[in-house]
LUMPALUM-308793 format. One line per 2 residues: number of its first residue (from 0); their letters; for each residue x, y, z of C-alpha. Coordinates in steps of 0.25 Angstrom, whole numbers, always signed. Layout:
NUM = A = X/Y/Z; ... .
This chain:
0 = XX = +32/-267/+1; +18/-261/+1 .
2 = XX = +6/-269/-5; +3/-258/-15 .
4 = XX = +13/-249/-21; +9/-235/-27 .
6 = XX = +15/-229/-39; +14/-214/-41 .
8 = XX = +14/-210/-56; +16/-196/-61 .
10 = XX = +5/-198/-71; +9/-185/-79 .
12 = XX = +23/-189/-82; +28/-193/-95 .
14 = XX = +25/-189/-110; +11/-194/-109 .
16 = XX = +8/-192/-94; -5/-200/-89 .
18 = XX = -7/-206/-103; +5/-214/-101 .
20 = XX = +6/-215/-85; -8/-220/-83 .
22 = XX = -8/-232/-93; +6/-235/-87 .
24 = XX = +1/-235/-73; -11/-244/-78 .
26 = XX = -1/-254/-84; +7/-254/-71 .
28 = XX = -6/-256/-63; -8/-269/-70 .
30 = XX = +7/-273/-68; +6/-269/-53 .
32 = XX = -8/-273/-47; -4/-268/-33 .
34 = XX = +2/-255/-37; -6/-242/-35 .
36 = XX = -4/-229/-43; -4/-214/-40 .
38 = XX = -6/-207/-53; -2/-192/-51 .
40 = XX = -6/-182/-61; -18/-175/-68 .
42 = XX = -30/-183/-64; -38/-178/-76 .
44 = XX = -28/-185/-85; -25/-197/-76 .
46 = XX = -40/-201/-72; -45/-204/-87 .
48 = XX = -33/-213/-90; -35/-220/-77 .
50 = XX = -49/-224/-80; -43/-232/-92 .
52 = XX = -36/-241/-82; -45/-245/-70 .
54 = XX = -35/-255/-65; -26/-243/-63 .
56 = XX = -36/-234/-58; -40/-243/-46 .
58 = XX = -26/-242/-41; -22/-227/-45 .
60 = XX = -24/-214/-38; -23/-201/-46 .
62 = XX = -16/-189/-39; -19/-177/-47 .
64 = XX = -8/-167/-51; -10/-157/-63 .
66 = XX = +5/-154/-62; +15/-162/-70 .
68 = XX = +29/-161/-74; +32/-159/-89 .
70 = XX = +43/-168/-96; +51/-156/-99 .
72 = XX = +51/-149/-85; +64/-146/-78 .
74 = XX = +65/-153/-65; +66/-140/-57 .
76 = XX = +53/-135/-64; +46/-148/-61 .
78 = XX = +50/-147/-47; +45/-132/-46 .
80 = XX = +32/-134/-53; +28/-149/-49 .
82 = XX = +33/-149/-35; +22/-155/-26 .
84 = XX = +11/-156/-37; +16/-162/-50 .
86 = XX = +12/-176/-54; +27/-180/-53 .
88 = XX = +29/-174/-40; +17/-180/-34 .
90 = XX = +20/-194/-39; +34/-193/-32 .
92 = XX = +28/-187/-19; +19/-199/-18 .
94 = XX = +31/-208/-17; +37/-199/-6 .
96 = XX = +24/-199/+2; +22/-214/+1 .
98 = XX = +10/-213/-7; +17/-220/-19 .
100 = XX = +29/-230/-19; +35/-225/-32 .
102 = XX = +33/-214/-42; +34/-215/-58 .
104 = XX = +34/-204/-68; +37/-202/-83 .
106 = XX = +39/-187/-81; +50/-178/-82 .
108 = XX = +63/-185/-77; +70/-173/-71 .
110 = XX = +58/-168/-64; +54/-182/-58 .
112 = XX = +68/-184/-53; +68/-170/-47 .
114 = XX = +55/-172/-40; +58/-186/-35 .
116 = XX = +71/-180/-29; +63/-169/-22 .
118 = XX = +52/-177/-17; +58/-191/-13 .
120 = XX = +73/-186/-11; +85/-193/-14 .
122 = XX = +88/-204/-4; +99/-203/+6 .
124 = XX = +113/-207/+1; +109/-204/-14 .
126 = XX = +115/-191/-19; +106/-191/-32 .
128 = XX = +95/-200/-38; +96/-207/-51 .
130 = XX = +87/-212/-62; +89/-227/-65 .
132 = XX = +84/-233/-78; +81/-248/-81 .
134 = XX = +89/-251/-93; +86/-263/-102 .
136 = XX = +99/-271/-104; +103/-284/-112 .
138 = XX = +103/-291/-98; +90/-286/-93 .
140 = XX = +90/-272/-86; +99/-262/-79 .
142 = XX = +97/-250/-70; +104/-238/-76 .
144 = XX = +106/-225/-67; +106/-213/-67 .
146 = XX = +99/-211/-80; +96/-196/-79 .
148 = XX = +93/-191/-65; +105/-182/-63 .
150 = XX = +118/-178/-70; +131/-183/-66 .
152 = XX = +135/-192/-53; +148/-193/-45 .
154 = XX = +153/-207/-40; +145/-208/-27 .
156 = XX = +132/-205/-35; +135/-215/-45 .
158 = XX = +137/-225/-34; +123/-221/-29 .
160 = XX = +117/-223/-42; +123/-237/-42 .
162 = XX = +117/-240/-29; +104/-235/-33 .
164 = XX = +104/-243/-46; +108/-256/-40 .
166 = XX = +96/-254/-30; +87/-252/-42 .
168 = XX = +93/-264/-49; +90/-273/-37 .
170 = XX = +75/-268/-37; +73/-270/-52 .
172 = XX = +82/-283/-55; +82/-290/-41 .
174 = XX = +97/-290/-41; +104/-292/-28 .
176 = XX = +117/-284/-33; +115/-277/-46 .
178 = XX = +127/-274/-55; +131/-259/-56 .
180 = XX = +140/-253/-67; +144/-238/-69 .
182 = XX = +142/-233/-83; +155/-228/-88 .
184 = XX = +163/-226/-101; +170/-239/-99 .
186 = XX = +172/-250/-90; +186/-248/-86 .
188 = XX = +188/-241/-72; +197/-230/-77 .
190 = XX = +185/-225/-86; +175/-215/-83 .
192 = XX = +173/-202/-75; +178/-202/-61 .
194 = XX = +164/-203/-54; +161/-215/-61 .
196 = XX = +174/-222/-58; +173/-218/-44 .
198 = XX = +159/-223/-43; +164/-236/-49 .
200 = XX = +175/-237/-38; +164/-235/-27 .
202 = XX = +155/-246/-33; +166/-255/-34 .
204 = XX = +172/-254/-20; +159/-252/-12 .
206 = XX = +151/-265/-8; +137/-260/-13 .
208 = XX = +125/-268/-16; +129/-269/-31 .
210 = XX = +139/-275/-40; +147/-265/-47 .
212 = XX = +152/-270/-60; +160/-257/-64 .
214 = XX = +158/-248/-76; +149/-251/-87 .
216 = XX = +148/-244/-101; +136/-239/-109 .
218 = XX = +133/-252/-116; +133/-260/-103 .
220 = XX = +120/-254/-99; +113/-261/-110 .
222 = XX = +121/-274/-108; +116/-274/-94 .
224 = XX = +130/-275/-89; +126/-269/-75 .
226 = XX = +112/-270/-68; +115/-255/-64 .
228 = XX = +122/-245/-73; +126/-232/-66 .
230 = XX = +129/-218/-72; +125/-204/-70 .
232 = XX = +112/-197/-75; +118/-190/-87 .
234 = XX = +125/-203/-93; +114/-212/-89 .
236 = XX = +103/-203/-96; +111/-203/-109 .
238 = XX = +113/-218/-108; +98/-220/-106 .
240 = XX = +94/-211/-117; +104/-216/-127 .
242 = XX = +99/-231/-124; +85/-226/-126 .
244 = XX = +88/-219/-139; +97/-231/-144 .
246 = XX = +86/-241/-142; +76/-232/-150 .
248 = XX = +87/-230/-161; +89/-245/-162 .
250 = XX = +74/-248/-162; +72/-238/-174 .
252 = XX = +84/-244/-182; +78/-258/-180 .
254 = XX = +64/-253/-185; +70/-247/-197 .
256 = XX = +78/-259/-200; +66/-268/-199 .
258 = XX = +58/-260/-208; +68/-258/-219 .
260 = XX = +64/-269/-228; +53/-280/-230 .
262 = XX = +63/-291/-226; +67/-283/-213 .
264 = XX = +52/-281/-210; +50/-296/-211 .
266 = XX = +62/-299/-202; +56/-289/-192 .
268 = XX = +43/-297/-193; +50/-310/-190 .
270 = XX = +58/-304/-179; +46/-297/-173 .
272 = XX = +46/-305/-160; +61/-302/-157 .
274 = XX = +59/-287/-160; +47/-287/-151 .
276 = XX = +55/-293/-140; +66/-282/-143 .
278 = XX = +56/-271/-142; +51/-276/-129 .
280 = XX = +65/-277/-123; +69/-263/-127 .
282 = XX = +55/-257/-124; +59/-245/-115 .
284 = XX = +46/-245/-108; +50/-258/-101 .
286 = XX = +62/-251/-95; +55/-238/-91 .
288 = XX = +57/-232/-77; +69/-224/-72 .
290 = XX = +70/-225/-56; +74/-213/-48 .
292 = XX = +84/-219/-38; +89/-212/-25 .
294 = XX = +76/-206/-21; +67/-209/-9 .
296 = XX = +57/-216/-18; +55/-223/-31 .
298 = XX = +52/-214/-43; +52/-219/-57 .
300 = XX = +53/-211/-70; +46/-217/-82 .
302 = XX = +50/-213/-96; +42/-201/-100 .
304 = XX = +39/-206/-114; +35/-220/-110 .
306 = XX = +21/-227/-111; +12/-234/-101 .
308 = XX = +21/-247/-102; +34/-239/-99 .
310 = XX = +27/-232/-88; +22/-245/-82 .
312 = XX = +37/-250/-82; +41/-237/-74 .
314 = XX = +31/-241/-64; +36/-255/-63 .
316 = XX = +50/-250/-61; +45/-241/-50 .
318 = XX = +37/-252/-43; +49/-261/-44 .
320 = XX = +58/-251/-37; +47/-249/-25 .
322 = XX = +45/-264/-24; +60/-267/-23 .
324 = XX = +62/-255/-13; +72/-247/-22 .
326 = XX = +73/-235/-12; +77/-244/+0 .
328 = XX = +87/-252/-8; +93/-239/-13 .
330 = XX = +94/-233/+1; +100/-246/+7 .
332 = XX = +110/-247/-4; +114/-232/-3 .
334 = XX = +116/-234/+12; +125/-245/+9 .
336 = XX = +133/-237/-2; +135/-225/+7 .
338 = XX = +140/-234/+18; +150/-240/+9 .
340 = XX = +155/-228/+1; +159/-214/+4 .
342 = XX = +154/-203/-5; +164/-200/-16 .
344 = XX = +159/-186/-19; +150/-176/-12 .
346 = XX = +136/-176/-17; +135/-166/-29 .
348 = XX = +125/-155/-30; +111/-158/-33 .
350 = XX = +112/-165/-47; +105/-160/-60 .
352 = XX = +93/-168/-64; +96/-172/-79 .
354 = X = +82/-175/-84 .
């Protein structure tokens, strides 16, 4: 491992661009004193913000780009207009060239995936990449994938997701053999679509570096039944957005109930410590950062609407993946997988990017 790691940041990504990215990088610089930062974006906007954080400035380099990808741009449009010159592209390219060890962006998800695939390429033995989310659970945290990189997956691709997910779980949680479950409409083996049942058979029979525990249902994600939950991107993204929406809904209900009467307000005051702990545990900023798995490099997607704390968390995740050698772990485990199983189906056509 190199003495100093470098993180390339798409400074123009997200709802607030540099106004969020630079304070996030400044917070990360405090957490990681041996990390350097490559800030890619409009120098006229980045430089004044950087002056407010001298501890970051001394370890940061600005790479100017006056082209950035908008949050509503289509991936194909972003590739045409931003190829070779946008802040997002240049941040990813820094990983390919070796100038940076990882790239983090809060920008357009579909564009980021399209550019990352184009620049870094999908690693051998992986038919499609996936986005893995860190999901808070009753036990601790789990890895859930795919949460929106592509639509649909056959049995072989689901097995690939399982292998990539367990490699990430080993990096994050320090587990020797993470437990893996396939998301399904029931735990019985007769339930579900054929590709999920076939993926289950492969995972059950192959001696892969993971512990397959069978099918899991939607409520098992929050319970933390498995260290890794595997599904395809359409279902995974719906599950993710549903969980985020439900958390906001419950928080709103709780606030309304506590403000209903003077007695409930008094109860809220007496229980303020417990509510603060609950708020801290449910804070989405502390679980921010979707990892793009299956590429020849580490790219992390931050939520576009996050703040500095959330963006710093995404940088934390990216650094964890680099320090624990995620790419090499996935390559090794994919080689093991390909030696143990035969492809169930031929690779499908180039998949549609869902976000």
